[in-house]
N, C-alpha and C positions, 0 to 999 in steps of 0.2 A: 785320385785317380785310379781306376780300376782296369787292369790290362791282363789278359789270359797269359800264363807264363809259358806256355809251349814256344812262343815265338823267339824267346830269348834262349831257351834250352837248346834249340834245334839249330840255331845260327852257328855259323863258323866262327862267330865272335860271340861266344857265350856270354849270358848276363848283360848284354848290351842290346838296346833297342833304339834305332834312330830313323828319321823319316825325310832326310835329305843328306846329300853328299857332305861329308864332314860336319854332320849334324850332332845336336846333343842328345844324350842318353835318356830316355824316358821310362826305363823298365821299373816296374813295381807292381806287386798286387795280382789279385784274379777277380773274376767277376761270373756271377750266375743271375739267370732271370730273377729268381726270388730275392737275392740280395739286392739287386737294382731296385726292385720295386719297394723293398722295405727301406732302402736309403731315401727314395723319393717321397715316400709317406711319412718318414720320420719314426719309422717302427724299428727301434735298435733290438728289441727282443727277438725279432725274426730273423736277424742277420746271423749268417754262419761263416766263420772264419774272417779274416780281414781284422781292420781296426774296430768294428763294430760302430763307427761314425755314421750318422745319419743327418739328414736335413732337419734343422729346427727352425725353418723360416716362417716369417709372419708376413702380413700384407705391404709392409714397406721394404720387403727384400727382393733383391733380383737373383734368379737362379739361372746359370747356363748350364745346359746338358748336351754334351757331345757325345754322340754314340758312333762308332766305326765298326762295322761287322760285315760279314757275308749275308746277302739277303736273297729273299724270294718274294714274290707276291704275297704280300699280308704278313710277312714274318722277318725277323732277324735272326740268324743263327749265332747263338751263344755256345760256348764249350760244350756243355752237358745238355742242352735242351734249345728249344726255340722261343724267342720272345715274340709273341703273337699279338696280332693287331687288337684283339680284345683285351689284351694286358694294359694297354696305354692308360695312364693315369693322367687327368688334366686338372681335376677338381683339388687343385692345391691353394692354400691362402697365400700366394706370392706370385710375382710376375715372372713367367717362365719361358726361356728361349731354348728351342732344340735346334741343333744342328746334327743332321743324320747323314752319314757316309755309308752307303750301300747299295747294292744293285736293286732295282725296283724300289727304292726307298720312298718314292712319292706315294706309293700304294699305303703306307703306313699313316699317311696324314690326309688322305683326300676328304675325310670326314669331320677334319677339324673345324669346330666352330670358329666363328670370327668376332664372338661376343663375349670371350672369355680371356684373361690375361696370359695368353699362350701365343707364340709366334714360332714358326718353324721353317727351316730352309732344308731342302734334301738334295742330294748329289745327282738323282735322276728324277725322271718322272715314274709313272707306274709301269711303264713298259720297257724300260731300257737298263743295260748294264752299266756299272761305273767303270772307271779306267785307272789302271795302276801306271805308276811312274817311276823313273829315277832308278833303272836297274844298275845295280853294284856288282861289279864283276869280282870284287874281294869277298864279299858276303854272299854272293851267288842268289841274290834275291831283289826284288823290288823294295824300295825304301818308303813309298807312300802312295797315296791314291790322290788323283789330280784335283778333285774338289777339296780335300783336306789340306793338300799342299798350298792350294790357292787362299783359302781364307787365313791359314796360319801365317803364311808368308805376307799377306796383305796387312795383317795385324803386327807383323814385326817391323814393316818399312812404312806404315802410316801412323799419324797422330791419332791414336784411338780415344783421347779426350775429346777430339773434334770430329771424327768420323762417325756416320750414323750406321746402323745395321743395315739400312736400306742401301746405303751407298756402298757398303761391304758386298751385299748381295749383288749389286749390279756389276761389281769389279769381278766376282768370281764366276759369274756366268760365263760361259764358253760355247764354242761351236762343237763341242764333242757330246757328252752327255747333257740333257737339259736340266739345269738346276733350277728347282721350284721353290716357291714360298707359299705358306699357307698360314690361316689363323689370323689373329689380330694385327693388321699392319700398323696400328698406332704405336706399337711398341718398337716397330722397325725405325721409327723416327728418334728413338733414344740412342745415345752415343755407344760406341761398342764397348768403351771402357766400363759402362755401368753392368756389363755381363761378363766381359773377359778381363777385367782388371780389378784393381783396388782403387775406388774412387776417392778414398781418404788419403792415398799415398800420392807422392809426387811422381807423375808419370815418367816411364823411361823414355829416353831419346830414341826416335826411330832408328831402325838398323839399315845399314846398307848391304843387300845381298847380291853376290856376284850372280848373273844371269846363267842359267844352265841351258846351253845351246839347243840341246836335244832332249826333251823330258822322256822320250820312249814310250809314248802312250800305248797302252796294251789293254784290251779288254780283260777285265778282271776274271771272268770265266775261262780265259785262256792262259792265264798266269802259270798254272802248273805244266802245261804242255810246253810253254815257252821256255821255262826253266830246264825242263827235260832236253829240249833241243838244244840249249846252250851247253849243259854240263854232262849230258848222259849220252848213251849210246841209242841207235835207232831201235835196237830191241826193246829196251825200256819204253821208249815212245810209243812203238806200236802195241805194245801189252797194254799199256795205259788207254789208248784209244780203243781198243778191243772191248775192254770192259765198259768204257762209256756208251759204245755201240749196244752192248748186251743190256744195259739199263735203260738204254732209250727204246729197245725192242720190247721190253717188259712194259714201260710206261705206254706205249701205243697200245698194247694188248688190253691194258685197263681202259684206254679211251675206246677201243673197238667193243669191248663188253658193256661198257655203259651206253654208249650212243646207240648201237644197233643198226646203224645205216650209214651209207658211204657219204651222203650229203651232211648230216650231222657231225661225221668224222672229221671232214674237212673244215666245218666251222670251228670246231674245237681246237685244231692244229693252227689256224690261221687267224682267228680273231683275239682281240684283246678285250675281255670283258669286265665290267665292274663287278667286285665282290660284293654281294649281299647277303649270301648265306655263309656266315662266319663259322657257325657250329659245325656245318658241313665240311668246310675246308678244313677245319682243325682236325676233325676225326679222321677225314681223308688222309692228311698229312701224316698223322700218327700211326695209321695203318700201314701206309706205305714204308714208312721207317721202320716199323716193327717187323714186318713180314718180309721185306726186300733187303734192306740193309740200313745200319745206322751211319749215314755219312760222315766222312772226316769233315770237321767244322772248318778247317783251314784250306777246303777245296771247293770253291764256289760252283765249279762246273757240274758237281753233283746236284746243285739246286736248280739247274738251269730249266729242266723240264717239269718243276712244280706248278708253272703256269698253266699246265694241261689239267691238274686237278682243281686249279683256281677256275678254269673255263668250265669244268664239269659241273662245278657247284654253282653255276651261274643261274640266271632266271629260266633259261630255256629248259633246264633239267630238273625243276622243282619236283615233278612226280617221280623221276628215275634216279635222283641223286643218291638215295640210300643203297643202290646196288653197289656203289663204291665201298661202302662199309661191309658188305656182305662177301667180299672176295675171300676166298678161302686161303690159309697159310700156303697150302700145297701150290698155289697159283704162282707164287714167287721163288719156288725152288730153282735153283739154277741147274743148267743141263749137266750131265756127266761131263768130266774133266774140265768144266769151267772153275777156274781159281776164285775164291771169294776175294772181295774187295780188301777185306782185312790182310788176307795173305799177300795180295798185291802189295799193299803199303808195308808190310815186313820185308819183302823179297826185293824191292828196288831200293836204291840209295835213298834216305830221308831227304825231303826237299823242303828247305826252311821257307816260310811263306812271308811276304812282307808285312810289317807291323801296322800298316793301315793307318 
């Protein structure tokens, strides 16, 4: 299991990570995009830090990959970098199941072929954010995401030696974010235990979990503000929101620069386009991150407007899209008196984020 360590260090209960009230501690390890890819590919020579263990799977093996992260269209935010859509690896000699919990996570799997041994479910479709749940007053943070909580608790209470992946998918579907499935649905007819348990071991008896009356569902993009509202002063809250507005203004200037017209500007703001220009989007995100600011990986609201870069790289801007890459660094200079994002996060009380 790979989990980035900041969630334990910032919690009021150090070195402890749980995902439901009175839950088990899951804290250990750290993760980077490069290490993640190396593990999937079985490339132990390329791993840095950690145990160095990688997959050594063959055609008769079953691999279950659970990813929980902050997301934006076409990317997952890892601690030091982003895991991009173009990084995904599917040509592995094994049967592979992905569960991805992130906002816009459906955008990572829309092109997944259905004729290879890969099946995936995602917390949302390509255009939605995910939900946090289970706010804990003691730890002053959210303990989980609704999609993850649903599939994990289902695996706890069901007989996974009998339950299929398809049945689990139908159970975790909700009327909040739209849980999606992709890829080879033949694998979905296999038992959950084939991927989430040890098929050679005697299965554990299903658990009985006490119902949580109110899960307190909150948009994951609103979690930092909601935590501030609960624990901090109105001044901290207002300062945080003012920085978000300034970053939004910068992004809208990018849209204006690229589109050059009011009608096209409105299209970019309102439409949800399919990403076809992957290289354009990757370069645009890199430029925005380099010249504007390097967003804190535990604050998903800073990823919220990346869909605008996603749209700008859409088909209707095939001729103009390179303008995004030519924006000078001075364009992103903050106005006099505007305190940097880094200063903001040093000056206000540290906010522990839910472990996802």
